[in-house]
N, C-alpha and C positions, 0 to 999 in steps of 0.2 A: 452708636452705643459702644462704650469701651468695656473691655474684659476686666474682671476683677482678678486680682492675684492674691491667693491665700498662702500665707507663710506658715510653715510648720515650726515647731519649737526649736528644732535643730538649726534652722536658718537664723532664728532670733539669737540663739546662742553663738553662732558663728560670728556675730557682730563683736563678741567679746574675745574671739580667738586670737592667738598669737600667730596663727597660720595666715599670712597675708593674702594668699589666694582665696581661702574660704571667706575671710573678712571682706575682701573686695567684692566677691560674688554676692554676699549677703547685702552689702551696701547698695549694689546696683539693683537688686531686687526690691529693696526698701524704697528706692528712689522712683520706682514705677508708680504711675497714678492708680488710684483705687486699690491700694494694698490693704488686705484684710487679715486680721488674726482673730482667734476666738478666745473666750475666757479660759478655755482649757489650755490653750497655748501659753497664756500668761501663768497659769498654775504650774504647768510642766517646767517652764523657764525658771520660775522661782524655786521649785523643788531641786532641779539640777544645779542652779546657781548656789544654793545653800549647801547641798550635800556633796556634790562632786567638785564644784569649782571653789567652794569655800569663800564665796564673796561676802563682803560685809553687808549688813542690812542697808547701809547707805548706798553702796555700789549697786545693789540690786534694785533699790527704790529708784535710783537715777535711771537705770536701764529700762525698767518697766515704764516709768514716766516717758522716756524717750519713745518707746514703742507705742504707747497710747497716743502721743502727740502725732506720730508719723503714720499710724495705721487706723483704719476703722476697726473697732472691736465689736465682734458679734458675741452676744451672750448666749451660752448654750446650757 
């Protein structure tokens, strides 16, 4: 039985970071098997992406699609 890895919204946002260390750590966590995020993490990522990072809707859509493809999403 493998352990599941739950990613917080901060880790999901580090994937977009210009800080190479944070980005690398986030990528390595995402590469682990059985990675999980919640619907709340998606909502928080969208909120921060729009308000703080000022990402375009297309950039955000691409990022969320990437997360959904690479993680199991648990709806809460």
